[in-house]
C-alpha positions as CSV (number, residue, x, y, z in Angstrom):
1,M,0.0,0.0,0.0
2,P,1.8,3.2,-1.1
3,Y,2.6,5.7,1.6
4,I,0.2,8.3,0.2
5,D,-2.7,5.8,0.3
6,H,-2.3,5.4,4.1
7,I,-2.8,9.2,4.4
8,R,-5.8,9.3,2.1
9,A,-7.4,6.4,3.9
10,L,-7.6,8.5,7.1
11,N,-8.7,11.7,5.4
12,H,-12.1,11.1,3.9
13,W,-15.6,12.1,5.2
14,Q,-18.8,13.5,3.8
15,P,-20.1,16.5,5.8
16,D,-23.7,15.9,4.7
17,N,-23.7,12.7,6.9
18,F,-23.3,14.8,10.0
19,L,-24.7,17.6,12.1
20,P,-22.4,20.0,14.0
21,F,-22.2,19.4,17.7
22,V,-22.3,22.9,19.3
23,I,-21.6,24.0,22.9
24,D,-22.1,27.7,23.8
25,G,-22.2,28.7,20.2
26,Q,-18.9,26.9,19.2
27,R,-18.7,23.8,17.1
28,M,-17.0,21.0,19.1
29,G,-17.7,18.0,16.9
30,Y,-19.9,16.3,14.4
31,I,-22.7,13.8,15.0
32,R,-24.4,11.3,12.6
33,H,-28.1,12.0,11.9
34,A,-29.2,8.6,13.4
35,F,-27.4,9.3,16.7
36,A,-28.8,12.8,16.8
37,D,-32.2,11.3,16.7
38,Q,-31.3,9.3,19.8
39,L,-30.0,12.4,21.6
40,A,-33.2,14.2,20.8
41,R,-35.0,12.0,23.3
42,F,-33.1,14.0,26.1
43,P,-34.1,17.6,25.5
44,E,-33.0,18.6,28.9
45,C,-29.4,17.9,27.7
46,F,-29.5,18.2,23.9
47,V,-31.4,20.5,21.6
48,V,-31.6,18.9,18.2
49,T,-32.7,20.7,15.0
50,M,-32.3,20.1,11.3
51,D,-29.1,22.1,11.4
52,E,-27.2,21.1,14.6
53,V,-27.1,19.3,17.8
54,M,-26.6,21.8,20.6
55,L,-25.9,21.2,24.2
56,N,-28.7,22.7,26.1
57,P,-27.6,26.3,26.9
58,Q,-29.1,25.9,30.4
59,L,-26.2,23.6,31.2
60,T,-23.4,25.9,32.2
61,G,-19.9,25.1,33.5
62,F,-17.6,22.2,33.1
63,A,-19.1,20.0,35.9
64,Q,-22.8,20.5,35.1
65,R,-22.3,19.8,31.4
66,S,-20.1,16.7,32.0
67,N,-22.5,15.2,34.5
68,A,-25.6,15.8,32.4
69,V,-24.0,14.2,29.3
70,A,-22.7,11.3,31.4
71,E,-26.2,10.5,32.7
72,V,-27.5,10.4,29.1
73,L,-24.7,8.2,27.9
74,E,-25.1,5.8,30.8
75,C,-28.8,5.4,29.9
76,L,-28.0,4.9,26.2
77,S,-25.2,2.4,27.1
78,K,-27.6,0.3,29.2
79,T,-30.0,0.0,26.3
80,G,-27.3,-0.8,23.8
81,V,-27.6,2.4,21.7
82,V,-23.9,3.2,22.3
83,K,-20.9,1.1,22.9
84,P,-19.9,0.1,26.5
85,L,-18.3,3.0,28.2
86,M,-14.6,2.8,29.1
87,G,-14.5,5.0,32.2
88,E,-11.6,7.1,30.8
89,M,-12.5,10.8,30.3
90,F,-11.4,12.9,27.4
91,P,-11.7,16.7,27.1
92,V,-14.1,18.3,24.8
93,L,-12.4,21.4,23.4
94,A,-12.2,23.4,20.2
95,E,-8.4,23.7,19.9
96,F,-5.4,22.2,21.6
97,G,-4.5,24.2,24.8
98,T,-7.9,25.9,25.2
99,P,-10.0,25.2,28.3
100,A,-12.3,22.1,28.0
101,A,-16.0,22.8,27.8
102,M,-16.7,19.4,29.4
103,Q,-15.4,15.9,29.5
104,I,-16.8,12.8,27.9
105,D,-16.1,9.0,28.0
106,R,-13.4,7.9,25.6
107,A,-15.7,5.4,24.0
108,M,-17.9,8.2,22.8
109,V,-15.2,10.4,21.1
110,S,-16.0,9.2,17.6
111,Q,-19.8,9.3,18.0
112,F,-19.6,13.0,19.0
113,G,-16.9,13.6,16.4
114,I,-14.8,15.6,18.9
115,R,-11.2,16.4,18.5
116,A,-9.0,13.9,20.3
117,F,-5.3,14.0,21.0
118,G,-2.8,11.2,21.5
119,Q,0.9,10.7,22.0
120,H,3.0,8.4,19.8
121,L,6.6,7.7,20.6
122,N,9.1,6.4,18.0
123,G,11.6,4.4,20.0
124,Y,14.8,3.8,17.9
125,V,18.3,2.6,18.3
126,E,21.5,3.5,16.5
127,T,23.6,0.4,16.0
128,G,26.7,-0.6,14.0
129,D,24.3,-2.1,11.4
130,G,22.2,1.1,11.1
131,M,19.1,2.5,12.6
132,M,16.6,0.1,14.2
133,M,13.1,0.8,15.6
134,W,11.2,-0.9,18.4
135,I,7.8,-2.1,17.1
136,A,5.0,-3.4,19.3
137,R,2.3,-5.9,18.4
138,R,-1.1,-5.2,19.9
139,A,-2.6,-7.9,22.0
140,S,-5.3,-10.1,20.4
141,D,-8.0,-9.0,22.9
142,R,-7.8,-5.2,22.1
143,R,-11.1,-3.6,21.3
144,A,-9.5,-1.8,18.4
145,F,-7.1,-3.3,15.8
146,P,-6.1,-6.5,17.7
147,D,-2.8,-8.1,16.6
148,R,-1.8,-5.1,14.5
149,L,1.6,-3.5,14.7
150,D,2.0,-0.3,16.7
151,Q,4.5,2.3,17.9
152,L,6.7,1.3,20.9
153,V,4.4,3.6,23.0
154,A,1.1,5.2,22.0
155,G,-1.9,6.3,23.9
156,G,-4.7,8.8,24.1
157,L,-4.5,12.0,26.1
158,P,-7.1,12.0,28.9
159,H,-8.5,15.1,30.6
160,G,-6.6,16.6,33.6
161,I,-3.1,15.3,33.0
162,S,-0.1,17.0,31.5
163,L,1.6,15.9,28.4
164,Q,4.7,15.0,30.2
165,D,3.0,13.0,32.9
166,N,0.8,11.2,30.4
167,L,3.9,10.2,28.3
168,I,5.7,9.0,31.4
169,K,2.6,6.9,32.4
170,E,2.2,5.4,29.0
171,C,5.9,4.6,28.7
172,H,5.8,2.8,32.0
173,E,2.5,0.9,31.3
174,E,3.3,-0.1,27.7
175,A,7.1,-0.6,27.7
176,D,8.2,-0.6,31.3
177,M,10.4,2.4,30.5
178,P,11.8,4.4,33.5
179,G,10.5,7.9,33.8
180,Q,14.0,9.4,33.6
181,L,14.4,7.8,30.2
182,A,10.9,8.8,29.0
183,C,11.6,12.4,29.8
184,T,14.4,12.5,27.3
185,A,11.9,12.0,24.4
186,K,11.9,14.8,21.9
187,A,8.7,16.4,20.9
188,V,8.9,16.7,17.1
189,G,5.5,17.8,15.8
190,S,2.2,16.2,15.1
191,V,0.1,14.6,12.4
192,S,-3.7,15.0,12.1
193,Y,-6.4,13.2,10.2
194,C,-10.2,13.2,9.9
195,C,-12.2,10.3,8.6
196,E,-15.6,8.6,8.9
197,V,-15.8,5.5,11.0
198,E,-18.7,3.1,11.7
199,H,-20.1,5.0,14.6
200,G,-19.1,8.6,13.7
201,L,-16.0,10.7,12.9
202,R,-12.4,10.5,14.0
203,D,-10.8,13.9,14.2
204,D,-7.5,13.2,15.7
205,T,-4.2,14.9,16.3
206,L,-1.2,12.7,17.3
207,L,1.6,14.4,19.1
208,C,4.8,12.8,17.9
209,Y,8.0,12.1,19.9
210,D,11.4,10.6,18.9
211,L,13.4,8.8,21.5
212,L,16.9,7.5,20.9
213,L,17.2,4.5,23.1
214,P,20.3,2.8,24.5
215,E,21.0,-0.6,22.9
216,E,20.6,-2.4,26.2
217,F,17.0,-1.2,26.6
218,M,14.5,-4.0,26.4
219,P,10.8,-3.1,26.5
220,R,8.3,-5.1,28.5
221,C,4.5,-4.5,28.6
222,N,3.0,-3.9,32.0
223,D,-0.7,-3.4,31.2
224,G,-1.6,-6.2,28.7
225,E,-2.1,-4.0,25.7
226,V,0.9,-5.4,23.9
227,A,1.6,-9.0,23.0
228,G,5.3,-8.5,22.3
229,F,8.0,-6.3,20.8
230,E,10.5,-6.6,17.9
231,L,13.5,-4.5,17.1
232,M,13.4,-4.0,13.4
233,P,15.8,-2.4,10.9
234,I,14.2,0.9,9.8
235,E,14.2,-0.4,6.2
236,K,12.0,-3.3,7.2
237,V,9.7,-0.9,9.0
238,A,9.5,1.3,5.9
239,A,8.7,-1.8,3.7
240,I,5.9,-3.0,6.0
241,V,4.3,0.5,5.8
242,S,4.7,0.9,2.1
243,E,3.7,-2.7,1.1
244,T,1.1,-3.9,3.7
245,E,-1.6,-2.8,6.1
246,S,0.0,-4.5,9.1
247,F,0.2,-1.4,11.3
248,K,-2.7,0.2,13.1
249,P,-3.8,2.8,10.5
250,N,-2.8,6.0,12.4
251,C,0.6,4.5,13.2
252,N,1.4,4.6,9.5
253,L,1.2,8.4,9.5
254,V,3.5,8.7,12.4
255,I,6.1,6.4,10.8
256,I,5.8,8.2,7.4
257,D,6.5,11.4,9.3
258,F,9.5,9.8,11.0
259,L,10.9,8.5,7.6
260,L,10.5,11.9,6.0
261,R,12.2,13.8,8.9
262,H,15.1,11.3,9.1
263,G,15.7,11.1,5.3
264,F,14.5,7.6,4.7
265,I,11.9,8.8,2.2
266,H,14.3,10.7,-0.1
267,S,13.5,14.0,-1.8
268,E,13.5,12.2,-5.2
269,H,10.6,9.9,-4.1
270,V,7.7,10.5,-6.4
271,D,5.3,11.5,-3.6
272,H,7.8,13.2,-1.3
273,Q,6.3,16.7,-1.4
274,T,2.8,15.4,-1.4
275,L,3.5,13.3,1.7
276,Y,5.1,16.3,3.4
277,N,2.3,18.6,2.6
278,A,-0.4,16.1,3.6
279,L,1.2,15.6,7.1
280,Q,1.5,19.4,7.8
281,K,-2.2,19.8,8.5
282,G,-1.7,19.5,12.3
283,S,1.9,20.3,12.8
284,S,1.6,23.6,14.7
285,W,1.3,22.4,18.3
286,Q,3.9,24.0,20.6
287,D,6.7,22.0,22.2
288,K,6.3,24.1,25.3
289,S,2.9,22.4,25.9
290,M,4.8,19.2,26.8
291,T,5.2,20.4,30.5
292,A,1.9,22.2,30.8
293,D,-1.3,20.8,32.3
294,R,-3.3,22.1,29.4
295,F,-6.6,20.1,29.9
296,Q,-7.5,21.1,33.4
297,A,-11.0,22.5,33.8
């Protein structure tokens, strides 16, 4: 599968299939018409018209909005209208670094089409035989993309935790990496994508990190999300991305970005400039945010 096809696969959606989700006059997401019909059953929380789904303006403040929506989702979850809730809360916000209007269960991110943020870490090693990259294989019991290949460390960014603390946590859980080593990861930019999925819309920004690891480092998963790890020559990683669909889809974008930045996709590649331009959509997040607790209410 050519590099550019991975990017195109994660950047396609039809706006007519959705209604804007609006809080206090600001668009926060997109909701499918069928789900909007379900939310219309709860007018004390959602005001649904032909043009939008609006959070009831009588709900003001982070806590009141979050609690009201949580009650509706709990009801819909019990009746099977929405997927089982995960208990991990994500911020609902218009732009990275702005105050969250409310929080919502991670399982509902795509159904509300809200912007979600994650952190992906490229763990690589410089050896006498060239650059190698640690690649994880997701466990077979994962809700999303079981058995697919993944970055060494990758995870969503919940509400109320700083980027640095979340990265340290994910590194410990997924790779048994000491916090002192995790803190040396370099924030290198971001990639974004927006695509329709079965239950809604994924509008995601992945904050990317590079970490040069010592040759003696051996990752070990602590939370059961990863079945195992393999240290691969970077050329093998590139071939897997360019020839297969073995990686979790959004990981392909992070690796393509890495290959471009490190010169493994050369300037003479037929799609070099197209790839570069396509990945710039979400590249403006500020490195200084890494140590800020940006998602506190």
